[in-house]
N, C-alpha and C positions, 0 to 999 in steps of 0.2 A: 528563230531564234526564243525560248521561252525557259526562265529558269524558277525552278520549284524552289520556294524559300521555306520550306517546313521542317528542313534539316536545321538552319538556322537560329541557333541562339535556343533550342531545344534542348531542355538538359534530358537526358535518358534517366528514368525510377530505374531503383534494381528493384528483381523482383520480392517482395512481398517475404517471402520465405527464407530470407537473404538479412534481414532486420533485425538486431540484436535483442532490441524486446521483444518482437513480435515470436523471437523462441524460444524465451526465458515464459514468454508466455504460453504457450504451446504447451509446453514443459511443466508447468505449473498446470495447470488443467489437468493434466494426462497423470501428474500424481495425488491428486483428486479422485479423479477417476480411477484410478487403482488401488486407488486406500481406498472407498466405497465401496467396488467389487467383488476384492479380496482384504477384507481390511486381514486376515493372517501376514501376507505378502509382509506384512512394515515389519518380522521380526529378522527376515529374511534378508531385510534392505537394509537393518541398522550399523552391521558390519561399513555399509558405504557414505551409513552420515558419518559414522564415526570417524571416518577415516576425511571427509573433505573438512570436519571438523579440526583439523587436527593438522591439516596442510592448509588451513586457511592461519592456522595462532600458528604455523611455521613458518608462516610469508610476514608478517607484522613487522617480527622485527630486524631482520632486514629492511625494507622497505622505509621504516623509520631509521634508523640507522643511516641508508643514503640522503632520505631527506634531510637530517640533520648536518648530517655532511657537506653537501651541497648549499644549506644555505647559512653555514658559515663560513665557507668557499668565496661566495657570493659579497657575503655580506660586507660592510666597509667601515660602520659605527661598531665602537666595543656593545653598545647599551645593546646594539641590536643585533650579535653577537649571544651575547648572555639571555637574552628574549628566547632565540629559536636553540638554546640549550633546555633549559628550563620548562617551554611547554612539552616538547616530546615528553622529556622522564618523566614531568608526571602522568602524561599519558600510558606509559609504560607501566610506571604504580599502580594506577589505576584500572588497567589489564590485569596484572599480577594481585592485583587483590580481590578482584571478582571472582578468582578458580576457586576462593577457598568457602563461597557461602556456598 
């Protein structure tokens, strides 16, 4: 009786197309190719880009708020709570100041 040990301890690697960094790289390359071959398509794609930017901006404030609430809830010292409160406010202020530029 023989035992095949090739499957023991061997880690199954995920297919390359399932890796997020590969997907982002392929999407960037496709974007460059489409922009080079069909430069007029940029005007057509502008609403999608604007929508993406607005969605990202819409998510920034709730993520910072949840981070601050979690930090305050998990902090034990008053000094640390003050630091956790004012740093995100500074980030939000700088983000809102950048919109006027």
